[in-house]
C-alpha positions in Angstrom: 90.1 104.4 137.7 93.3 102.5 138.6 92.1 99.8 135.8 91.6 102.1 133.2 95.0 103.6 133.6 96.5 100.1 133.4 94.4 99.4 130.3 95.3 102.4 128.7 99.3 101.4 129.6 98.9 97.9 128.4 97.3 99.1 125.1 100.4 101.8 124.6 102.8 98.9 125.0 101.2 96.6 122.9 101.2 99.3 119.9 104.5 99.8 120.5 105.4 96.4 120.2 103.6 96.2 116.8 105.8 96.5 113.8 104.9 98.4 110.7 104.4 96.7 107.5 107.7 96.5 105.1 107.6 99.4 102.7 107.9 97.4 99.5 106.4 100.3 97.8 109.0 103.1 98.8 111.7 100.3 98.2 110.5 100.0 94.7 110.3 103.5 94.1 113.6 104.4 96.0 115.3 101.8 93.8 113.9 103.1 90.5 114.7 106.3 91.2 118.3 105.4 92.3 118.7 103.2 88.8 117.2 106.1 86.9 120.0 108.4 88.5 122.7 106.2 87.9 121.9 105.7 84.2 122.0 109.4 83.7 125.5 110.5 82.2 124.9 114.2 83.4 124.5 112.9 87.0 128.4 111.8 87.1 129.3 115.3 85.5 127.7 117.4 88.0 129.7 117.2 91.1 126.3 118.1 93.6 124.4 115.8 91.5 126.6 113.1 92.4 126.9 113.6 95.8 123.2 113.3 96.1 123.1 110.1 93.9 126.0 108.8 96.3 123.5 109.8 99.3 120.7 108.0 98.0 122.3 105.2 97.4 123.9 105.0 101.1 120.4 105.8 102.5 118.9 102.6 100.2 121.2 100.6 101.8 120.9 101.4 105.2 116.9 101.2 104.7 117.6 97.5 103.3 119.6 96.9 106.6 116.6 98.7 108.8 113.8 96.2 107.2 116.1 93.2 107.6 116.4 94.1 111.4 112.4 94.8 111.5 112.6 98.5 111.7 110.4 98.8 109.2 109.1 102.5 110.1 112.2 103.6 110.0 113.0 102.2 107.0 110.1 103.9 105.4 111.3 107.3 106.2 115.1 106.6 104.9 113.7 105.2 101.5 111.7 108.6 101.0 114.9 110.3 101.8 116.5 107.9 99.2 114.1 108.6 96.6 114.4 112.4 97.1 117.9 112.4 96.9 117.5 110.5 93.4 115.5 113.1 92.1 117.7 115.8 93.6 120.6 114.3 92.1 118.6 114.0 88.4 117.1 117.4 88.7 120.6 119.0 89.8 122.3 117.5 86.7 119.7 118.5 84.3 120.1 122.0 85.6 123.7 122.0 85.1 123.4 120.5 81.4 121.1 123.5 80.6 123.2 125.8 82.3 126.4 124.6 80.2 123.9 124.5 77.3 122.8 127.9 77.7 126.4 129.2 78.1 127.5 127.7 74.9 124.6 129.6 73.1 125.5 132.8 75.1 129.4 132.1 73.7 128.2 131.1 70.2 126.3 134.4 69.9 129.1 136.4 71.1 131.3 134.8 68.7 129.0 135.7 66.0 128.4 139.2 67.0 132.4 139.4 67.0 132.5 138.3 63.9 129.7 140.5 62.1 131.2 143.5 63.9 134.8 142.5 62.1 133.1 142.1 58.6 131.1 145.5 59.0 134.4 147.6 59.8 136.3 145.9 57.3 134.3 146.6 54.5 
């Protein structure tokens, strides 16, 4: 019985020492997402979007440090967060651009209605 316990404990220790593979696919995806967000002008114009882009860039740098230090599992999760924040930046930027466009349309319709009412009461 004692031998089995020692074997299980030794196996657990060996498993803990093994490092996860370098998350190259996650790194590539996170870098592409950050680059895409950086190249989207609306991201800079929307404060919340820009904040998420900043988080994504910081997480990307931190993940690279984690990989350099051999902490690949932590880097994997950090890269996933970086990609998610970059995607959030893009989504927030597009939503803000759509909101601004909708507001401009509403303003134009109101202006046209006011002009039509003025012309109608002037005849």
